[in-house]
C-alpha positions as CSV (number, residue, x, y, z in Angstrom):
1,M,-15.3,-42.2,69.2
2,K,-18.0,-44.8,69.9
3,S,-19.5,-45.2,73.3
4,T,-20.6,-48.6,74.5
5,T,-23.1,-47.1,77.0
6,Q,-25.1,-44.5,75.1
7,N,-26.9,-41.8,77.1
8,K,-25.8,-43.1,80.5
9,P,-24.9,-40.3,82.9
10,G,-22.3,-41.9,85.0
11,Q,-19.4,-41.1,87.3
12,I,-17.0,-43.1,85.2
13,Y,-15.6,-42.1,81.7
14,V,-13.2,-44.5,79.9
15,F,-11.5,-43.6,76.6
16,C,-9.6,-46.5,75.0
17,G,-8.0,-47.1,71.6
18,E,-4.7,-47.1,69.8
19,D,-4.5,-43.3,69.0
20,D,-3.1,-42.0,72.3
21,Y,-3.1,-38.4,71.2
22,L,-6.8,-38.4,70.5
23,L,-7.6,-40.2,73.7
24,V,-5.8,-37.5,75.7
25,Q,-7.5,-34.7,73.7
26,N,-10.9,-36.3,74.3
27,A,-10.2,-36.7,78.0
28,K,-8.9,-33.1,78.3
29,D,-12.1,-31.8,76.7
30,L,-14.2,-33.8,79.1
31,V,-12.2,-32.7,82.1
32,N,-12.6,-29.0,81.0
33,E,-16.3,-29.7,80.7
34,L,-16.6,-31.2,84.1
35,L,-14.3,-28.7,85.9
36,P,-13.7,-25.1,85.0
37,Q,-10.0,-24.1,84.8
38,E,-10.1,-22.3,88.1
39,A,-11.4,-25.4,89.9
40,Q,-8.8,-27.8,88.5
41,T,-6.1,-26.8,90.9
42,L,-7.9,-28.4,93.8
43,G,-10.4,-30.5,92.0
44,L,-8.3,-32.5,89.5
45,E,-5.9,-35.3,90.4
46,V,-3.9,-36.8,87.5
47,I,-2.3,-40.2,88.0
48,D,0.2,-41.2,85.4
49,A,-0.3,-44.9,84.7
50,Q,2.3,-45.8,82.2
51,A,3.9,-48.8,84.0
52,R,7.0,-50.7,83.0
53,K,6.5,-53.4,85.7
54,A,3.9,-54.7,88.0
55,E,5.1,-52.7,91.0
56,E,4.6,-49.4,89.1
57,A,1.1,-50.5,88.0
58,A,0.2,-51.4,91.6
59,T,1.3,-48.0,92.9
60,S,-0.9,-46.2,90.3
61,I,-3.9,-48.3,91.1
62,E,-3.4,-47.7,94.9
63,R,-3.2,-44.0,94.3
64,C,-6.3,-44.1,92.2
65,I,-8.3,-46.0,94.8
66,E,-7.2,-43.6,97.5
67,A,-8.1,-40.5,95.4
68,L,-11.5,-41.9,94.6
69,R,-12.2,-42.6,98.3
70,T,-11.2,-39.1,99.3
71,P,-14.1,-36.5,98.9
72,G,-13.5,-33.3,97.1
73,F,-12.4,-30.1,98.9
74,M,-15.3,-28.7,100.9
75,G,-17.6,-31.2,99.3
76,S,-17.0,-29.9,95.8
77,R,-16.7,-32.0,92.6
78,K,-13.5,-34.0,92.2
79,V,-12.1,-35.6,89.0
80,V,-9.5,-38.3,89.2
81,W,-7.8,-39.0,85.8
82,L,-6.0,-42.4,85.5
83,R,-3.9,-41.4,82.4
84,G,-2.3,-43.8,80.0
85,A,-3.0,-47.0,81.8
86,N,-1.2,-49.8,80.0
87,F,-2.2,-52.7,82.3
88,L,-6.0,-53.0,81.6
89,D,-5.5,-55.6,78.9
90,R,-4.5,-59.2,79.3
91,G,-0.8,-58.5,79.2
92,V,2.0,-59.6,81.5
93,I,1.5,-56.8,84.0
94,A,-2.3,-57.3,84.2
95,R,-1.7,-61.0,84.9
96,S,0.4,-60.2,88.0
97,K,-1.4,-61.4,91.2
98,E,-1.0,-58.1,93.0
99,V,-2.2,-56.0,90.0
100,G,-5.2,-58.3,89.5
101,E,-6.3,-58.0,93.1
102,L,-5.9,-54.2,93.1
103,L,-7.9,-53.9,89.8
104,G,-10.6,-56.0,91.5
105,S,-10.5,-53.6,94.5
106,L,-10.8,-50.6,92.1
107,A,-13.8,-52.2,90.5
108,G,-15.4,-52.6,94.0
109,V,-14.8,-48.9,94.8
110,I,-16.4,-47.9,91.5
111,S,-19.4,-50.2,92.1
112,S,-20.2,-49.3,95.8
113,S,-18.0,-47.0,97.8
114,Q,-17.1,-44.0,95.6
115,P,-18.1,-40.8,97.3
116,E,-20.8,-38.7,95.6
117,G,-19.3,-36.0,93.4
118,N,-16.1,-37.9,92.6
119,I,-15.6,-38.8,88.9
120,L,-13.1,-41.2,87.4
121,V,-11.7,-40.6,83.9
122,I,-9.5,-43.4,82.4
123,T,-7.4,-43.3,79.3
124,A,-6.0,-46.7,78.1
125,G,-4.6,-48.3,75.0
126,A,-6.6,-51.5,75.5
127,F,-9.3,-52.6,78.0
128,D,-10.2,-56.2,78.6
129,R,-14.0,-56.6,78.1
130,A,-14.1,-59.6,80.4
131,S,-12.5,-58.0,83.4
132,A,-14.4,-57.0,86.5
133,L,-13.2,-53.5,86.1
134,H,-14.6,-53.2,82.6
135,K,-18.0,-54.5,83.9
136,A,-18.0,-52.0,86.8
137,C,-17.1,-49.1,84.5
138,S,-19.8,-50.1,82.0
139,A,-22.4,-50.3,84.7
140,R,-21.6,-46.9,86.2
141,G,-20.6,-44.8,83.2
142,Q,-19.4,-44.6,79.6
143,I,-16.8,-46.7,77.8
144,N,-15.7,-44.9,74.7
145,R,-13.8,-47.1,72.2
146,Q,-12.0,-45.9,69.1
147,E,-13.3,-47.8,66.2
148,E,-10.9,-50.3,64.6
149,L,-10.3,-48.8,61.1
150,K,-8.9,-50.2,57.9
151,Q,-5.9,-48.3,56.4
152,Y,-8.0,-46.3,53.9
153,Q,-10.4,-45.4,56.7
154,K,-7.5,-44.2,58.9
155,E,-6.3,-42.0,56.0
156,R,-9.8,-40.5,55.6
157,V,-9.9,-39.7,59.4
158,A,-6.4,-38.3,59.2
159,A,-7.4,-36.0,56.4
160,N,-10.4,-34.7,58.3
161,F,-8.2,-34.2,61.4
162,I,-5.7,-32.2,59.3
163,L,-8.5,-30.0,57.9
164,E,-10.0,-29.3,61.3
165,S,-6.5,-28.5,62.8
166,L,-5.8,-26.1,59.9
167,R,-9.2,-24.5,60.4
168,K,-8.4,-23.8,64.1
169,K,-5.1,-22.1,63.0
170,N,-6.9,-20.1,60.2
171,L,-4.9,-21.9,57.6
172,Q,-5.9,-23.4,54.3
173,A,-4.6,-26.2,52.1
174,S,-5.5,-27.8,48.8
175,R,-6.8,-31.3,48.7
176,E,-3.5,-32.4,47.1
177,A,-1.5,-30.8,50.0
178,V,-3.7,-32.6,52.6
179,T,-3.2,-35.9,50.8
180,S,0.5,-35.4,50.7
181,I,0.7,-34.7,54.4
182,V,-1.1,-38.0,55.1
183,E,1.1,-39.8,52.6
184,L,4.3,-38.5,54.1
185,A,3.5,-38.3,57.8
186,G,1.1,-41.2,58.2
187,T,-2.1,-41.3,60.2
188,D,-0.9,-40.9,63.8
189,S,-2.7,-37.8,65.2
190,R,0.2,-36.8,67.4
191,Q,2.6,-36.9,64.4
192,L,0.1,-35.0,62.2
193,S,-0.3,-32.3,64.9
194,Q,3.5,-31.8,65.1
195,E,3.7,-31.5,61.3
196,I,0.9,-29.0,61.1
197,N,2.6,-26.8,63.7
198,K,5.8,-27.0,61.6
199,L,3.9,-26.0,58.5
200,A,2.2,-23.1,60.3
201,A,5.5,-21.7,61.3
202,F,7.0,-22.4,57.9
203,V,4.4,-20.5,55.9
204,H,3.9,-17.6,58.4
205,P,2.7,-14.9,57.8
206,Q,0.9,-16.6,54.8
207,Q,-2.3,-18.6,55.5
208,K,-2.2,-20.9,52.4
209,I,-0.2,-24.2,52.5
210,S,0.9,-25.6,49.1
211,E,1.9,-29.1,48.2
212,E,5.5,-27.7,47.7
213,D,5.5,-26.5,51.3
214,V,4.5,-29.9,52.4
215,Y,7.4,-31.6,50.7
216,A,9.8,-29.0,51.9
217,I,9.0,-29.4,55.6
218,V,7.0,-32.5,56.5
219,S,9.0,-35.5,57.8
220,V,8.4,-38.9,56.3
221,A,6.8,-41.3,58.7
222,R,9.1,-44.3,59.6
223,E,6.3,-46.8,58.9
224,S,5.8,-45.6,55.3
225,E,9.1,-44.2,54.3
226,A,10.2,-46.3,51.3
227,I,6.8,-46.6,49.7
228,H,6.5,-42.8,49.2
229,L,9.8,-42.8,47.3
230,A,8.4,-45.6,45.1
231,D,5.2,-43.6,44.7
232,A,7.1,-40.5,43.5
233,V,9.1,-42.5,41.1
234,G,6.0,-44.4,39.8
235,A,4.4,-41.0,39.1
236,R,7.6,-39.9,37.3
237,D,7.8,-36.9,39.6
238,L,11.6,-36.3,39.8
239,P,11.7,-33.2,42.1
240,R,9.5,-34.9,44.6
241,A,11.4,-38.2,44.4
242,I,14.8,-36.4,45.0
243,K,13.3,-34.5,48.0
244,I,12.0,-37.7,49.6
245,M,15.3,-39.5,48.9
246,R,17.4,-36.8,50.5
247,Q,15.1,-36.7,53.6
248,L,15.3,-40.4,54.0
249,L,19.1,-40.4,53.8
250,F,19.1,-37.6,56.3
251,Q,17.0,-39.9,58.6
252,K,19.7,-42.5,58.2
253,E,17.5,-44.9,56.2
254,N,19.4,-47.8,54.4
255,P,20.0,-46.9,50.8
256,I,19.8,-50.5,49.7
257,G,16.4,-50.8,51.4
258,L,15.2,-47.9,49.3
259,V,16.5,-49.5,46.1
260,M,14.8,-52.8,47.0
261,A,11.5,-50.9,47.4
262,L,12.0,-49.4,43.9
263,E,12.8,-52.8,42.5
264,T,9.5,-54.2,43.9
265,R,7.5,-51.3,42.5
266,F,9.0,-51.7,39.0
267,R,8.3,-55.5,39.2
268,Y,4.7,-54.7,39.9
269,L,4.5,-52.2,37.1
270,L,6.0,-54.7,34.6
271,I,3.4,-57.3,35.5
272,L,0.6,-54.8,35.0
273,R,2.0,-53.5,31.7
274,A,2.5,-57.0,30.4
275,A,-0.8,-58.5,31.6
276,S,-3.2,-55.8,30.6
277,G,-5.5,-58.4,28.9
278,E,-5.4,-61.0,31.7
279,N,-8.0,-61.8,34.3
280,M,-7.7,-59.4,37.3
281,E,-7.6,-62.3,39.8
282,Q,-4.6,-63.8,38.0
283,I,-2.9,-60.4,37.9
284,N,-3.5,-60.0,41.6
285,A,-2.1,-63.4,42.3
286,L,1.1,-62.5,40.4
287,L,1.4,-59.2,42.4
288,T,0.9,-60.7,45.8
289,S,2.3,-64.3,45.6
290,D,5.2,-63.2,47.8
291,K,2.9,-61.9,50.5
292,G,0.1,-64.4,50.4
293,R,-2.7,-61.9,50.7
294,P,-4.8,-59.9,48.1
295,M,-3.7,-56.4,47.2
296,H,-5.9,-53.6,48.3
297,P,-8.0,-52.2,45.4
298,Y,-6.9,-48.6,46.1
299,F,-3.2,-49.6,45.8
300,L,-3.9,-51.7,42.8
301,G,-5.6,-48.8,41.1
302,K,-2.7,-46.5,41.8
303,L,-0.3,-49.1,40.3
304,K,-2.4,-49.3,37.1
305,E,-2.2,-45.5,36.7
306,Q,1.5,-45.5,37.2
307,A,2.0,-48.4,34.8
308,R,0.4,-46.4,32.0
309,L,3.2,-43.7,32.4
310,F,5.9,-46.1,31.3
311,S,6.4,-48.2,28.1
312,P,7.3,-51.8,28.6
313,K,10.9,-51.1,27.4
314,E,11.3,-48.2,29.9
315,L,10.1,-50.5,32.8
316,A,12.5,-53.3,31.7
317,E,15.4,-50.9,31.4
318,G,14.5,-49.2,34.7
319,R,14.5,-52.5,36.5
320,E,17.9,-53.3,35.1
321,A,19.2,-49.9,36.3
322,I,17.8,-50.5,39.7
323,L,19.6,-53.9,40.0
324,E,22.8,-52.3,38.7
325,A,22.5,-49.5,41.3
326,R,22.0,-52.1,44.1
327,L,25.2,-53.9,43.2
328,K,27.1,-50.6,43.2
329,L,25.7,-49.6,46.6
330,V,27.0,-52.8,48.1
331,S,30.6,-51.8,47.3
332,T,30.5,-48.0,47.3
333,T,31.5,-45.6,50.1
334,S,28.7,-43.8,52.1
335,D,29.7,-40.4,50.6
336,L,28.7,-41.6,47.1
337,E,25.4,-43.2,48.0
338,E,23.3,-40.0,47.5
339,L,24.9,-39.4,44.1
340,L,24.2,-43.0,43.0
341,L,20.6,-42.8,44.1
342,E,20.1,-39.4,42.5
343,K,21.4,-40.7,39.1
344,L,19.1,-43.7,39.4
345,L,16.1,-41.5,40.1
346,V,16.9,-39.3,37.0
347,K,17.0,-42.5,34.9
348,L,13.8,-43.8,36.3
349,C,11.8,-40.6,36.1
350,G,13.2,-39.2,32.9
351,R,11.0,-39.4,29.8
352,R,12.3,-40.6,26.4
353,R,12.1,-38.4,23.4
354,T,9.8,-39.7,20.8
């Protein structure tokens, strides 16, 4: 996490960014560093600041101001943690007159009247750089911002997080298994932590996690559900495709939506297979004309590899099978949906005899 005030020993520590789990972990580590466990009973005051309306935000800020103005027990160090503040941006709650005035008062306490030995820790999703509170925190302490990462960078960070979490649990996993965890569960640290705990319990007493273990137990993230089914089919990996499909149906995903994702994937593969000699800019335009933005090179490279696994005839027949399955799903009963999808996956992933 990047600090905007390097090497400044302050009484204020702010952690902000979109990964709430990492923010909380960083704040916990800091609190444990500032206060030993035995001193936290009397020396730590946690103020939950997840507000749904301005009144709740105002109450949290008032409590924070009061806590900062109150010296620690017998003059000892005191840490006040304003946790999960969701009103430090320029949102609706922050624009409330009462909240704005109280945030200004908090900035004043930080700048001038905070008792010596009192420390403020703030965790927040977003923090308005132009606000008086931000300026006061920057002047008195450290503002640590999570870097805004592109998707491939998030995946790299997620893989490192998985490896470090496994190391702490004395577990090992192959590179393929770690990659599969990221592909299935996504990049959210809280979700990854939950999946690692599930895997640890699943493989116990063994200490080695295989790719098969990952597909047996890890849940598919909602933001990346259909694309992983398409990836498995594109790789002609039938067992993996069926596992993902059954998991998605168990999660009540729309079967027609899954089939539409497969149709899009086969359309891409057909374009790449038919346009192997064309200029890459023209190919990219064909692939992304419906989205209006260039395709990421990593994803494009993966599609190229998948296109090589199919003949043009297989891709054309596969797309026809997908469209036929979509028509059947519109009129079929829910108890036959899994059977229809499974038959479709067998057709798409199966290899022709030469």
